[in-house]
PAZABA-326472 format. One record per residue: y, x, z negated of N, C-alpha, C in turn. Coordinates in steps of 0.02 Angstrom, whole numbers, padded with zeros to 5 digits, always signed. Example, Ala and Ser with C-alpha at 12.3 -4.5 7.8 and 13.67 -1.06 7.14 Angstrom:
2
-00284+00660-00390-00225+00615-00390-00165+00660-00390 -00112+00642-00354-00053+00684-00357+00002+00645-00394 
***
This chain:
357
+07448+03565-04961+07386+03561-04993+07332+03605-04926 +07269+03639-04952+07235+03653-04906+07189+03612-04887 +07174+03618-04806+07107+03578-04774+07056+03620-04789 +06998+03587-04770+06942+03624-04784+06884+03590-04749 +06861+03668-04701+06796+03646-04648+06739+03653-04683 +06701+03607-04695+06628+03612-04741+06574+03637-04687 +06528+03687-04678+06495+03686-04623+06426+03664-04666 +06387+03619-04667+06323+03586-04693+06269+03623-04665 +06213+03601-04689+06139+03621-04671+06116+03578-04620 +06076+03610-04568+06020+03569-04536+05961+03585-04567 +05900+03566-04528+05827+03568-04564+05820+03630-04504 +05824+03685-04521+05805+03748-04487+05787+03801-04508 +05787+03858-04464+05768+03928-04500+05844+03961-04519 +05830+04009-04571+05895+04039-04603+05952+04074-04558 +05915+04101-04507+05964+04132-04463+05987+04096-04393 +05955+04037-04384+05985+03973-04342+06046+03962-04389 +06055+03951-04456+06099+03921-04509+06146+03964-04500 +06125+04044-04504+06195+04082-04508+06215+04088-04445 +06189+04077-04388+06221+04080-04312+06252+04028-04308 +06236+03947-04330+06283+03917-04340+06347+03919-04375 +06358+03942-04424+06413+03962-04467+06452+04008-04417 +06429+04059-04378+06475+04106-04354+06495+04065-04281 +06468+04019-04252+06493+04001-04205+06539+03942-04213 +06538+03916-04281+06587+03885-04289+06648+03896-04348 +06648+03953-04353+06701+03995-04370+06755+03978-04349 +06773+03998-04271+06826+03990-04224+06866+03927-04234 +06822+03867-04239+06841+03796-04239+06877+03791-04309 +06860+03812-04359+06889+03793-04425+06951+03832-04429 +06968+03898-04407+07006+03947-04407+07071+03946-04368 +07055+03903-04300+07096+03892-04264+07134+03823-04276 +07102+03787-04333+07143+03724-04353+07181+03738-04411 +07165+03803-04430+07201+03815-04497+07165+03802-04563 +07085+03805-04546+07056+03745-04598+07024+03799-04640 +07011+03805-04700+06961+03849-04756+06893+03834-04739 +06854+03881-04710+06781+03866-04701+06744+03884-04764 +06702+03821-04798+06658+03845-04843+06590+03836-04812 +06536+03874-04831+06477+03857-04827+06424+03811-04872 +06414+03758-04859+06386+03713-04924+06304+03691-04888 +06254+03720-04911+06184+03703-04878+06155+03673-04945 +06127+03624-04937+06088+03590-04992+06020+03575-04983 +05989+03516-05010+05916+03510-04993+05883+03494-04925 +05943+03486-04894+05897+03455-04814+05886+03517-04786 +05873+03587-04822+05840+03643-04779+05798+03657-04822 +05752+03686-04797+05678+03704-04819+05678+03765-04883 +05744+03805-04883+05764+03859-04935+05783+03834-04995 +05805+03768-05014+05830+03740-05070+05782+03736-05136 +05796+03752-05185+05768+03742-05242+05810+03723-05294 +05777+03664-05340+05809+03633-05394+05860+03658-05442 +05824+03714-05460+05836+03761-05506+05884+03810-05496 +05906+03821-05418+05959+03872-05392+05910+03930-05392 +05939+03981-05363+05930+04051-05357+05966+04110-05359 +05947+04175-05407+05990+04225-05417+06073+04181-05462 +06065+04124-05490+06141+04101-05522+06177+04063-05477 +06141+04047-05415+06195+04005-05366+06157+03943-05345 +06185+03897-05339+06153+03816-05332+06161+03804-05249 +06199+03845-05204+06213+03829-05139+06158+03891-05097 +06114+03848-05042+06084+03902-05007+06129+03959-04979 +06179+03941-04959+06215+04011-04931+06218+04061-04976 +06245+04044-05027+06251+04074-05076+06202+04114-05123 +06149+04085-05099+06080+04122-05136+06077+04206-05084 +06103+04210-05041+06086+04256-05015+06162+04295-04979 +06216+04264-04969+06277+04282-04945+06336+04256-04994 +06376+04303-04975+06428+04276-05009+06487+04227-04981 +06531+04189-05037+06565+04145-04989+06610+04182-04917 +06616+04138-04858+06647+04174-04832+06734+04203-04837 +06749+04157-04862+06825+04190-04896+06817+04192-04974 +06830+04249-05013+06803+04263-05061+06827+04218-05133 +06884+04197-05131+06896+04145-05161+06893+04060-05161 +06856+04058-05104+06849+03984-05094+06778+03971-05092 +06736+03989-05145+06667+03962-05144+06642+03889-05147 +06592+03868-05153+06556+03803-05152+06587+03760-05209 +06594+03807-05269+06625+03786-05342+06680+03730-05319 +06728+03742-05247+06788+03733-05252+06760+03644-05227 +06705+03626-05208+06702+03576-05186+06679+03508-05248 +06707+03448-05242+06669+03403-05301+06611+03387-05294 +06592+03363-05350+06521+03331-05356+06521+03283-05306 +06555+03224-05306+06558+03176-05256+06536+03206-05172 +06573+03245-05163+06570+03272-05103+06506+03305-05084 +06472+03353-05136+06410+03390-05147+06342+03330-05130 +06371+03275-05166+06310+03214-05172+06328+03188-05092 +06369+03187-05065+06369+03155-05006+06341+03187-04951 +06348+03283-04954+06324+03298-04903+06233+03301-04927 +06201+03298-04978+06146+03312-04991+06112+03221-04981 +06153+03174-04993+06111+03106-04977+06141+03071-04917 +06195+03090-04872+06199+03057-04809+06236+03125-04778 +06196+03166-04755+06236+03225-04707+06263+03198-04648 +06294+03238-04606+06316+03218-04546+06261+03216-04501 +06257+03182-04437+06210+03188-04381+06218+03253-04370 +06169+03302-04361+06171+03390-04318+06196+03358-04247 +06184+03301-04233+06191+03296-04141+06278+03271-04144 +06304+03251-04197+06386+03238-04185+06431+03294-04200 +06498+03277-04177+06540+03342-04188+06553+03347-04275 +06553+03287-04311+06560+03297-04388+06595+03237-04405 +06599+03233-04472+06631+03174-04505+06702+03198-04561 +06746+03151-04550+06795+03172-04604+06773+03139-04679 +06777+03177-04715+06741+03164-04788+06818+03122-04824 +06866+03160-04809+06931+03118-04836+06994+03177-04811 +07055+03150-04819+07107+03195-04789+07103+03261-04793 +07056+03296-04835+07071+03373-04847+06999+03397-04828 +06942+03354-04825+06871+03389-04803+06854+03355-04727 +06826+03406-04710+06801+03388-04628+06707+03418-04635 +06678+03390-04634+06603+03404-04619+06556+03411-04566 +06538+03465-04541+06512+03467-04490+06433+03501-04498 +06390+03493-04471+06317+03538-04463+06304+03523-04379 +06360+03530-04336+06314+03533-04261+06316+03619-04253 +06274+03629-04214+06263+03704-04200+06315+03746-04175 +06339+03700-04142+06419+03729-04104+06414+03696-04028 +06365+03691-04012+06343+03672-03934+06361+03603-03907 +06407+03563-03960+06420+03498-03935+06453+03483-03852 +06452+03445-03824+06498+03441-03767+06564+03432-03782 +06593+03400-03845+06645+03390-03837+06672+03463-03887 +06658+03516-03896+06670+03569-03944+06670+03628-03893 +06663+03608-03828+06665+03671-03783+06712+03729-03793 +06773+03706-03800+06821+03750-03814+06851+03777-03883 +06806+03751-03935+06819+03754-04012+06769+03800-04043 +06707+03803-04016+06644+03853-04036+06624+03896-03991 +06599+03952-04014+06559+04019-03979+06480+03960-03967 +06498+03986-03913+06410+03954-03880+06368+04021-03881 +06309+04021-03936+06255+04065-03948+06205+04055-03921 +06174+04075-03881+06102+04053-03831+06058+04060-03894 +06013+04012-03872+05954+04016-03920+05893+04001-03861 +05881+04010-03820+05810+03982-03774+05798+04055-03745 +05814+04083-03689+05770+04140-03653+05824+04181-03668 +05893+04175-03650+05956+04211-03631+05973+04238-03691 +05998+04307-03711+06008+04347-03759+06088+04355-03752 +06124+04354-03806+06205+04354-03810+06230+04410-03745 +06282+04386-03713+06300+04438-03669+06343+04502-03722 +06384+04551-03674+06419+04588-03715+06476+04557-03749 +06506+04515-03717+06583+04487-03754+06558+04465-03808 +06502+04409-03796+06490+04372-03862+06477+04423-03932 +06449+04467-03906+06410+04514-03953+06483+04548-04005 +06534+04568-03933+06589+04599-03979+06620+04560-04022 +06632+04495-03988+06676+04453-04051+06644+04438-04110 +06573+04417-04090+06536+04400-04156+06535+04466-04211 +06516+04532-04181+06527+04570-04230+06576+04577-04261 +06637+04552-04250+06706+04555-04277+06700+04504-04335 +06686+04446-04313+06670+04391-04375+06605+04413-04417 +06560+04436-04397+06510+04447-04441+06538+04508-04519 +06561+04560-04451+06595+04607-04515+06649+04599-04570 +06673+04532-04545+06732+04499-04583+06714+04454-04624 +06668+04403-04604+06662+04348-04647+06574+04342-04675 +06527+04375-04649+06459+04365-04679+06439+04434-04707 +06443+04432-04776+06435+04482-04824+06363+04466-04867 +06321+04501-04850+06242+04479-04897+06267+04509-04971 +06234+04467-05001+06243+04475-05080+06218+04549-05101 +06258+04580-05148+06244+04659-05153+06167+04670-05170 +06115+04630-05215+06053+04640-05227+06017+04651-05171 +06026+04617-05114+06004+04615-05051+06025+04678-05008 +06074+04693-05017+06104+04758-04975+06074+04831-05010 +06059+04803-05080+06033+04883-05101+05972+04893-05093 +05924+04833-05091+05851+04829-05081+05848+04845-05012 +05879+04842-04950+05883+04869-04895+05900+04940-04891 +05960+04961-04935+05979+05031-04939+05929+05079-04973 +05877+05052-05020+05835+05093-05043+05768+05089-04997 +05759+05052-04955+05708+05060-04912+05717+05109-04842 +05780+05094-04834+05802+05167-04785+05794+05217-04807 +05823+05235-04857+05826+05306-04895+05773+05328-04906 +05722+05283-04926+05632+05300-04933+05602+05307-04876 +05604+05273-04832+05571+05271-04762+05604+05315-04702 +05651+05289-04688+05691+05303-04621+05700+05397-04633 +05647+05425-04632+05652+05505-04623+05658+05538-04572 +05648+05506-04512+05660+05543-04448+05732+05498-04413 +05749+05538-04364+05829+05520-04329+05809+05442-04281 +05753+05436-04275+05738+05369-04200+05673+05332-04261 +05700+05265-04255+05666+05210-04296+05661+05153-04238 +05604+05142-04210+05596+05081-04163+05591+05020-04214 +05642+04976-04203+05649+04903-04239+05611+04861-04192 +05568+04836-04221+05522+04782-04186+05530+04704-04241 +05564+04658-04212+05560+04591-04221+05514+04535-04196 +05456+04516-04211+05413+04475-04183+05392+04403-04205 +05419+04367-04178+05415+04295-04213+05349+04251-04180 +05314+04237-04218+05265+04186-04210+05267+04132-04242 +05214+04118-04286+05191+04057-04326+05197+03977-04284 +05269+03955-04305+05289+03888-04266+05287+03898-04199 +05330+03959-04187+05342+03952-04111+05277+03963-04061 +05227+03986-04093+05153+03980-04038+05114+03924-04057 +05119+03869-04103+05091+03817-04130+05076+03776-04058 +05013+03731-04046+05019+03692-04022+05060+03618-04023 +05091+03619-04075+05142+03571-04096+05215+03584-04078 +05224+03638-04054+05284+03660-04018+05306+03619-03953 +05359+03582-03954+05358+03549-03886+05408+03595-03852 +05428+03643-03877+05494+03667-03837+05461+03716-03769 +05485+03719-03715+05459+03753-03664+05474+03838-03673 +05543+03851-03722+05548+03905-03710+05513+03942-03767 +05488+03923-03799+05427+03947-03839+05364+03968-03831 +05355+03930-03751+05289+03943-03740+05264+04015-03715 +05227+04057-03745+05208+04130-03712+05260+04174-03741 +05287+04152-03790+05349+04183-03823+05324+04250-03854 +05267+04247-03873+05237+04311-03912+05163+04346-03864 +05192+04409-03830+05122+04435-03791+05129+04508-03824 +05087+04511-03879+05080+04571-03901+05068+04646-03865 +05047+04627-03819+05028+04694-03764+05094+04714-03743 +05136+04669-03730+05201+04699-03722+05248+04724-03764 +05242+04714-03819+05272+04757-03875+05238+04817-03876 +05167+04841-03871+05151+04884-03870+05143+04942-03816 +05179+04903-03764+05184+04960-03723+05261+04973-03718 +05300+04923-03740+05377+04953-03734+05367+05010-03805 +05328+04996-03854+05320+05054-03917+05297+05104-03877 +05254+05104-03835+05225+05172-03819+05264+05207-03761 +05315+05178-03739+05356+05196-03691+05398+05235-03738 +05440+05210-03796+05499+05250-03840+05460+05301-03871 +05398+05284-03887+05363+05345-03925+05346+05409-03860 +05340+05385-03801+05349+05441-03774+05409+05493-03760 +05466+05457-03772+05534+05494-03787+05542+05525-03844 +05511+05482-03912+05526+05534-03966+05466+05514-04011 +05414+05559-04011+05343+05556-04028+05351+05551-04096 +05416+05562-04140+05393+05570-04211+05422+05502-04235 +05465+05460-04192+05479+05404-04212+05442+05361-04261 +05470+05322-04296+05459+05267-04333+05453+05207-04308 +05404+05153-04336+05422+05102-04295+05404+05042-04366 +05476+04998-04362+05497+04974-04430+05477+04900-04389 +05436+04849-04428+05412+04787-04409+05427+04738-04442 +05460+04683-04425+05493+04633-04461+05458+04554-04420 +05414+04528-04457+05380+04483-04428+05370+04435-04474 +05359+04364-04455+05315+04310-04496+05256+04306-04504 +05215+04348-04456+05125+04327-04449+05105+04410-04476 +05066+04403-04524+05026+04471-04556+04983+04496-04480 +04943+04442-04447+04906+04463-04378+04944+04517-04347 +05018+04494-04341+05059+04530-04280+05065+04606-04313 +05080+04608-04385+05095+04669-04421+05031+04711-04397 +04979+04680-04408+04905+04717-04418+04902+04741-04343 +04919+04711-04305+04891+04733-04230+04945+04785-04208 +05000+04779-04234+05039+04839-04222+05006+04913-04273 +04988+04913-04325+04966+04951-04364+04897+04985-04329 +04859+04937-04313+04799+04964-04277+04810+05009-04230 +04871+05017-04204+04885+05060-04125+04906+05119-04162 +04956+05112-04214+05016+05157-04217+05005+05187-04293 +04953+05161-04328+04951+05178-04399+05013+05205-04442 +05009+05252-04472+05046+05259-04533+05116+05267-04506 +05141+05267-04424+05204+05281-04420+05239+05203-04433 +05214+05154-04448+05228+05096-04455+05246+05073-04521 +05308+05043-04525+05358+05017-04589+05350+04955-04590 +05363+04912-04668+05358+04848-04654+05387+04832-04731 +05440+04799-04746+05477+04776-04810+05456+04715-04825 +05425+04661-04798+05404+04616-04807+05349+04601-04848 +05331+04548-04894+05267+04521-04924+05253+04473-04904 +05300+04408-04892+05299+04367-04875+05271+04348-04796 +05218+04314-04773+05203+04313-04717+05152+04267-04698 +05142+04218-04648+05079+04176-04623+05022+04227-04617 +04965+04217-04650+04904+04252-04660+04870+04198-04623 +04847+04127-04651+04795+04083-04628+04825+04015-04618 +04770+03986-04593+04780+03921-04597+04834+03888-04537 +04860+03829-04527+04905+03803-04497+04964+03852-04500 +04979+03850-04420+05048+03890-04405+05105+03865-04426 +05113+03787-04398+05171+03744-04412+05171+03707-04491 +05221+03681-04514+05238+03647-04543+05296+03601-04531 +05311+03559-04597+05390+03519-04575+05435+03540-04645 +05508+03553-04604+05534+03554-04668+05554+03478-04699 +05612+03480-04746+05642+03423-04768+05644+03356-04736 +05679+03368-04669+05683+03315-04625+05642+03301-04571 +05606+03341-04585+05539+03334-04515+05538+03379-04470 +05578+03431-04461+05577+03479-04416+05537+03536-04421 +05521+03559-04369+05442+03601-04353+05483+03672-04392 +05443+03699-04449+05450+03763-04454+05374+03792-04475 +05385+03860-04490+05313+03878-04521+05301+03851-04579 +05225+03843-04569+05182+03814-04629+05202+03851-04692 +05196+03918-04688+05198+03953-04739+05263+03961-04790 +05318+03933-04755+05394+03933-04777+05390+03860-04799 +05373+03804-04775+05389+03719-04767+05335+03718-04811 +05293+03743-04837+05234+03719-04894+05259+03716-04950 +05309+03781-04982+05327+03783-05038+05397+03815-05055 +05455+03772-05088+05513+03795-05079+05520+03877-05125 +05492+03871-05163+05485+03937-05208+05454+04007-05161 +05413+03995-05107+05411+04027-05067+05473+04048-05022 +05479+03983-04998+05548+04001-04947+05608+04034-04960 +05611+04016-05027+05673+04053-05056+05682+04132-05060 +05619+04149-05074+05599+04214-05076+05593+04240-04998 +05570+04209-04951+05560+04228-04891+05626+04226-04858 +05671+04198-04880+05746+04197-04856+05768+04264-04870 +05767+04279-04935+05785+04354-04951+05748+04408-04917 +05683+04400-04906+05659+04460-04883+05671+04450-04812 +05693+04384-04754+05731+04407-04696+05799+04437-04699 +05844+04432-04746+05911+04450-04738+05886+04515-04730 +05847+04555-04776+05841+04629-04792+05798+04642-04738 +05759+04619-04698+05728+04636-04632+05793+04648-04576 +05832+04604-04585+05897+04601-04542+05931+04641-04557 +05959+04666-04627+05998+04742-04627+05954+04801-04620 +05889+04800-04624+05855+04869-04595+05863+04872-04526 +05855+04813-04496+05851+04821-04418+05924+04845-04384 +05980+04819-04417+06024+04856-04384+06044+04928-04396 +05991+04954-04436+05992+05048-04454+05955+05070-04389 +05917+05033-04366+05851+05044-04312+05896+05069-04244 +05848+05127-04207+05881+05145-04145+05892+05099-04080 +05833+05076-04101+05824+04995-04030+05790+04954-04063 +05798+04893-04026+05767+04837-04060+05728+04811-04009 +05672+04796-04032+05625+04764-03966+05594+04692-03989 +05607+04635-03956+05606+04572-04001+05585+04524-03951 +05579+04476-03975+05550+04396-03918+05599+04368-03954 +05589+04275-03913+05666+04245-03934+05655+04229-04011 +05707+04245-04047+05723+04218-04116+05771+04234-04133 +05823+04194-04179+05882+04194-04220+05883+04263-04243 +05847+04279-04290+05855+04341-04314+05881+04390-04272 +05816+04412-04222+05843+04455-04175+05906+04469-04158 +05932+04407-04124+05986+04398-04088+06047+04410-04128 +06031+04390-04192+06075+04404-04246+06103+04476-04265 +06052+04514-04246+06050+04599-04247+06103+04605-04203 +06085+04570-04131+06108+04597-04071+06187+04574-04085 +06205+04503-04115+06272+04496-04125+06309+04536-04168 +06270+04572-04207+06320+04609-04266+06330+04677-04250 +06297+04705-04193+06306+04769-04164+06310+04763-04084 +06374+04765-04050+06353+04767-03989+06338+04820-03948 +06329+04877-03994+06291+04941-03966+06226+04945-03964 +06190+04896-04015+06122+04899-04021+06091+04894-03943 +06057+04955-03933+05997+04929-03870+05951+04900-03879 +05932+04854-03826+05849+04805-03860+05828+04777-03792 +05765+04771-03805+05712+04747-03751+05685+04681-03778 +05693+04638-03744+05672+04563-03748+05597+04549-03698 +05552+04547-03744+05487+04544-03732+05458+04489-03691 +05505+04430-03698+05495+04361-03670+05529+04352-03628 +05521+04364-03549+05555+04342-03488+05507+04292-03461 +05521+04219-03462+05471+04188-03423+05481+04186-03339 +05437+04185-03289+05431+04185-03240+05470+04127-03199 +05502+04120-03140+05534+04079-03115+05517+04003-03125 +05439+04011-03121+05410+03930-03127+05421+03907-03185 +05409+03934-03229+05431+03904-03301+05509+03895-03315 +05539+03926-03283+05625+03923-03289+05637+03846-03242 +05609+03861-03180+05616+03796-03153+05590+03734-03182 +05535+03739-03215+05498+03672-03257+05553+03656-03304 +05572+03712-03340+05630+03688-03411+05683+03656-03376 +05719+03691-03328+05769+03648-03290+05776+03573-03272 +05708+03566-03249+05707+03502-03219+05682+03440-03250 +05647+03462-03301+05625+03409-03349+05684+03395-03408 +05721+03436-03416+05762+03410-03482+05824+03384-03462 +05831+03325-03494+05896+03284-03465+05964+03314-03492 +06011+03308-03448+06057+03325-03454+06076+03411-03422 +06032+03451-03390+06037+03518-03378+06072+03522-03354 +06095+03489-03299+06163+03514-03237+06216+03517-03275 +06227+03445-03326+06287+03450-03341+06296+03517-03388 +06239+03537-03456+06251+03587-03477+06273+03664-03442 +06219+03666-03399+06250+03723-03340+06312+03732-03328 +06361+03664-03328+06405+03663-03285+06459+03682-03344 +06447+03656-03398+06477+03684-03462+06493+03745-03485 +06419+03784-03464+06413+03856-03488+06471+03881-03438 +06465+03865-03378+06505+03905-03321+06578+03887-03321 +06601+03828-03356+06673+03819-03383+06684+03854-03449 +06640+03864-03494+06639+03907-03550+06668+03973-03538 +06634+04002-03504+06633+04075-03481+06698+04094-03455 +06733+04047-03418+06805+04038-03399+06841+04037-03449 +06839+03990-03509+06881+03988-03548+06887+03992-03601 +06824+04039-03637+06813+04065-03698+06869+04111-03735 +06903+04131-03694+06962+04174-03711+07003+04138-03761 +07015+04067-03752+07059+04022-03793+07033+04020-03853 +06961+04034-03864+06933+04029-03931+06954+04072-03996 +06970+04118-03973+06986+04196-04007+07037+04201-04019 +07063+04198-04082+07140+04212-04098+07149+04251-04167 +07105+04314-04160+07094+04358-04225+07166+04364-04256 +07224+04376-04215+07290+04409-04248+07323+04333-04294 +07306+04272-04272+07340+04211-04290+07288+04212-04357 +07226+04228-04346+07167+04217-04405+07200+04255-04470 +07218+04301-04436+07246+04355-04495+07301+04337-04537 +07344+04298-04491+07393+04282-04538+07391+04214-04584 +07333+04174-04552+07318+04126-04603+07280+04148-04672 +07257+04200-04653+07186+04231-04715+07255+04237-04758 +07289+04283-04739+07348+04318-04783+07381+04270-04820 +07393+04211-04798+07430+04156-04827+07393+04134-04881 +07335+04117-04872+07277+04092-04916+07236+04122-04974 +07255+04198-04966+07226+04250-05012+07272+04265-05080 
***
């Protein structure tokens, strides 16, 4: 009988959740378990009425990882358990019964060192090895729903009239809030750096368009003020005024304009996926630290990029020195670089997937 690895939600942004799925795919497939993503009411994108005919947040925006194994395979008892008694994101996961294992760990648990991919989320960007491996996983398993692909394709056909399009992803809102406790978010958005990078690219390609994906209307306006009609944007839902930070369903820090209204959040998730698909078609990506931008890099190992958020050595030293367990984590990452080849068994996975299809 088939065994299933159920990837559950955390109270986090959509592309952090997507990276969680990517990181855990090797863990499921190496153990010959069928991965199913089931995201419920413990993330801010969930709406009681469902969205576009689906009642699973993952399937609002993406097809099931394996076509014939969607969340309808799961019993109502299991779904209720996920909604009311989800695993602790800090744990490896829990066994629901003999055939279903549940986890919502990001993939960076110390005991999962050789089982999950380690995707950076602070200052560091994914290296070429990780981008190459993840691009194969993304192209195989991560399939945005057709209505989102069509929306992105229509925008590209209408607006990408030149051969060079500079892609910008500008993360602001809660990342810049005074309530944000994480040091790697401090000073992460400096618009002058974006403008300098754009100006440099425009010197090389004066006719280049600039596609801006951002959660902040103020950031978009700042780029438009300098580059005018060359600036493109596909999103309508952004932070415009008021508090930058809010709280998700379990109290996690989230952008206020998303956390305040689930009906806005669910549409914002759709816009984020469209932005992601459009950014993949840009010539270069300029970004600060954000899961959406890093997912673009993971999807295309050949995408050139510039990270505008590079902290000085004092900030790095401060972040390293005050965080508990940093030395242990650094040692784990060093060991992971030596052993990560053991995680990737594409030929074995192919045989497994053929067997269940």
